[in-house]
N, C-alpha and C positions, 0 to 999 in steps of 0.2 A: 506496500499498501504510500511507504513511505518513496519506492521510487515510484509505483504512478505519482504523488502531489510531487514530485523534482523533475517529473518531465513537463507534469502541466503544467508549471512554473517557467520552468523554461522557458515555452508553444506562446504561453502567455505575453509573460517580458522578446521573444525576438518579433512578435506579431506587433505591437507597440514604436517594437524600433527601426521597423518596417517599414508599415502602414504610410508613414507619411511620404516615406522616398518612390512608394507606389503611386495614390494619390497624385501625387503632385506631376508625373513626367503625362495626368490627365485634364489641367489646367492647365490653360493659357498663360501667360506671362508677362510679368512688363519689360519694357525694352528702353532706355531712355536713350535720348539724342546730344548727345550732347552738344550737337554744331544749329540743332534747331528751339533748346532750352525746353523737348515737350518731352511724351513719354511716347510709345507706342504699345500698344498691348498685342504680343507675337502670336498668334490665333491660324486656323486654319486658312484668312484669307491673307493675316499678311504674306504668310510663308506662301503664296499663290501668286501675292505680286513679287515678292525672293524672287521667285523662280524666269517670273515674267525681269525683272533685271535682270539675270545673269543669260539667260537666252536677247533678249537686243542689247546685250552691249559684246554676246561676241565672249564669256566668260562659263568656264567649267561650273559645275553644278560643286559648289560648294559649302559648307557650313559658315551662318554670317562672323561664327564667333576665333574662326580664322582667317578671317581677311585683315587684307591691313587697313589702320586706319584711314590710308585715304580711299580706299575703295567702302569696308562704311560708310564713313562721305561721300564720299560720290552716289553713294544706294540711296541715304540719305535722301541728299538733294534731290533726287532722281522720283523718290519715296510726293516730298511737301509738293513740283511739281502734278503728277499724278490728284495729286490731292485739290491744288486747282483744278486741274483743266476739268473731272467731274465736279464743280458743284458749280 
């Protein structure tokens, strides 16, 4: 019985530790744009814009966080221009 209780406690602790990590993968997150001093929600909609920017500017598909600061700035400039074009 003692062994079962330890396993149960271990399972509960593991679940408590892992749950926020697993759940955070499902949430949108905000990304700060230092060039325009605002935030963007990085969700599926933003990913669509980002992939379109990669395509339109003939760039390889690469994670935004792995891009140079110059490329990130180019993206945010392009992205803000997209917002203005559609409003």
